[in-house]
C-alpha angles and dihedrals in degrees: 000000000000117000117229118215130193111248119224120234125253101258100167093103095046101044130070101235118198109217093217092052091046090052089050090051091051092047091049091049090052091050092050093049092047091053092047093049092046092052091046093049092048093051100039106028100042094128095056112110100198097070119139128204112255092235089060095052126091109255130157112282096253092053093042091053090047090052093050093052090067123043094205092058092043092052096057109118120220132194118223093257094055091043090054091049090051092049090049092050090049091053091051092047092053091053096043111120092193101051093111094064107011127129110190130349093234089061094052119124090216106039115198098184117089117226092257092052092047090051089057094047099048097068089053092052094045094047098043102038097082094035092054090064090061099038102037106016097165092054091045092051092047089050091051090046090053091050092051092046093048093045091053091047090052093046091048091050096046092049092050091049096043097246143348115326 
C-alpha cells in the first residue's frame, strides 16, 4: 500500500530567506546524508574490497574540511556506489530551492529525485536513521530540531493562508 504524505507549501516567495542561513542548512543536510550513507555502507557493504577512506575522496571543500576536523568521520570507508550516491545527493541539495524550510525530500512539492534515485536513497535513510541516534547523537538531535522547526513554520504559514499554497 502506498503511503500518502502531506506536501509542504512553496514558501520561498513569502519568506525572507537569509543566504548565509540557507547555505548552513544545505551544508548541514549534506553532513547528515554523508553520515547516513557512511553508516549504511559500513553495515551493508562490509565485504567490498574497493572501499576508500572518506578523507581520500573528492568532496566539496566545506565537507572535506568538516571530515578532516574529526578522525572518526574521516576514517569512514565508502564503496564507489555509496560515494556516487553521496555526490548525487550533494548535487540535489545544492539545487534545492526549499532547503531553508524543508522537511523531507519525499514531501517536496517540486521533487528533483527520479523514482530510481529515490529507490536507492530510501534504504540508506531507513537503515541509518535509528543508528545515527547512537553513533552521532548531536547531529541526530539537530536534525530532529530542524524538522520540528520547519514543520511548525509550514503549519504556521498554511494556517495564515487558509491552506496549502
